[in-house]
Phi, psi and omega in degrees: 000324178299320177295320178298321178294322177295321177294318180301322182298337179297336183270353183303131180087355187234354188248355186303144007277000180283157175285155174271108186246149174239149180217134176231130177257128183234136178216125179053042176079007181238142173282122182248353178196142178223147177202158173213154183304129184273163182309135184085356176096358180212148357291161179287164183300316182297318180298318180296316180293318180295319179296323179291321183282327182064219183294339180293347181293337181298124180087001183275169172255133179253126174256118186232136186282350178213145177314129179301142184294152185238001186250152177273117175238231176286343177228157178295161181297139179293329178300317179292326178295321178294320177298311183297330181281351179082024177300137184268330184212142177233129176245123180242156179272330184197158176279141179281121181282353178303126182305336179286346181242277171043055178097344182291327178296315177298320181295319178300317181296313181295322180296334179272004179086012180275134176287131183236129174242129183246155168086014179286123182056038183300317180302318178294321180294320180294323178296318180295322184264018187305320181295312178299316183296318181292322179296318182289319188269333184238351181072025179224153174276161168287135183243123174254120179264117178261127176232144175231123188215165173282175178299330179263022170073037179243145181248356178194160175284176179297336179271358178095002181288128182222357180254115357238134176285315179262164184271181185297327180295319178293319180293326176295321177298323178297320179296324175296319178298320178300319183293335184258010174245151179295323186211155174241129185242135173231167181260167178296325180298316179289322178298320179288324184280319189247343183049058181282162172249345170064021176273162175269122184232162173061027181228010185065033186297132176258356176211164179238145176290155170297139180250132184242137176239117176269108186213089188301322183257006182054053178278338181291128185291148180286008172251013177293168180296323176299315182292317184294335183256008186296330179281342178270318180224128190303142176229131171249131180253120182263112186231166178274167181293341181264008179301136185299140180300318178301322178293321178299314181296320180295319179290320179300326180292340179282347185099357178287154174264129179260131180235117178283131184235154176295154180235158167243099185068233182274353187246158176295143169284104191294321181298313180291326177297317180289331173294321176298318180294321176296321178296334176280353176110354183288137182243333185222119181236129176262129181260125173233090184214183182274184186295326181293314180292320178300316180295322179297321178295319179294317178300324181278000180058042180258350183273128176262319183227141177243125175249107185252114174266127179238133180253150176284073186211145178234130181249324180101173187295338181284350179284171180279126182290154183292334179230145171277188183297139174256354177070033182276143176246348180211147179301328180296340181272353184292133174299140180231081177296159183257130179294124182254329188195147173234125186231120173292137176232079185063234179280355183254172179232135171252123171247134180251131184233149177242142179264000000 
């Protein structure tokens, strides 16, 4: 199962709206087939492993990181494929909460006389599938907030200079994070200040994440790097209903997709905006924006994971803080994420926190 989970991780960022699943077929102590969900969500992991094993799959044990699907979609159900292949035993890490499955896959297997074991390495599987699970059960994607700051919590000097606070190893890690998320989102403030393109580079990337721009009033110019590359790598622009028509037309001409979102005053209603993104199929979103937008996400309780890169550098109080106002009146109200991991990145440190 551990091997199946490693295979499943290969699909992160590439399978949405489907989950990234891994499957390993074992017979007489030998692996005879391996599979993981392919880009775009098909073929499924089980189908890939069965095709690799061929007739040898009869009598084998299948280790699958998620309950095999039970519904007819663009492909037949994987549970039925396992039955037809003559699999003798199926071990799964977790039940699929999708109402179209939700125990039906396990039931199909048992009805065919296949021995089924559930819940092997379930905590690891749930962590891997957090985006898919949250989208299905809560109608929201998993949100990873990436911040890069000095030791004294600053992200730019008083003049706005921010390139580069962290070193190349930390920036390379960020590109890896982009590759394992469905989408990377930035705000209009960051787009105007830094003009990022948000692509994954220097990693031998064979695909690019969807790029999202949150810009309620469409202030970001249509000659920005995001706009200029929209026809090469998809860009979705999240704007408010009052965004000017000329700006909408200019952005549409770049090839970007415009999505009208609800607003709270001058800003996007972030909760409803993220619900729209989940409805579009997104399961994992990486946030690369400034302190004001980061604070707004934390206030809205939308952040699941925080990735904080810290550099051995001091800017002082005149620099731009890593977070904007949280509106706290008492220390007891302060969010207290839990430290999950500490990773050295050359001269910098990455700490990962969960909310």
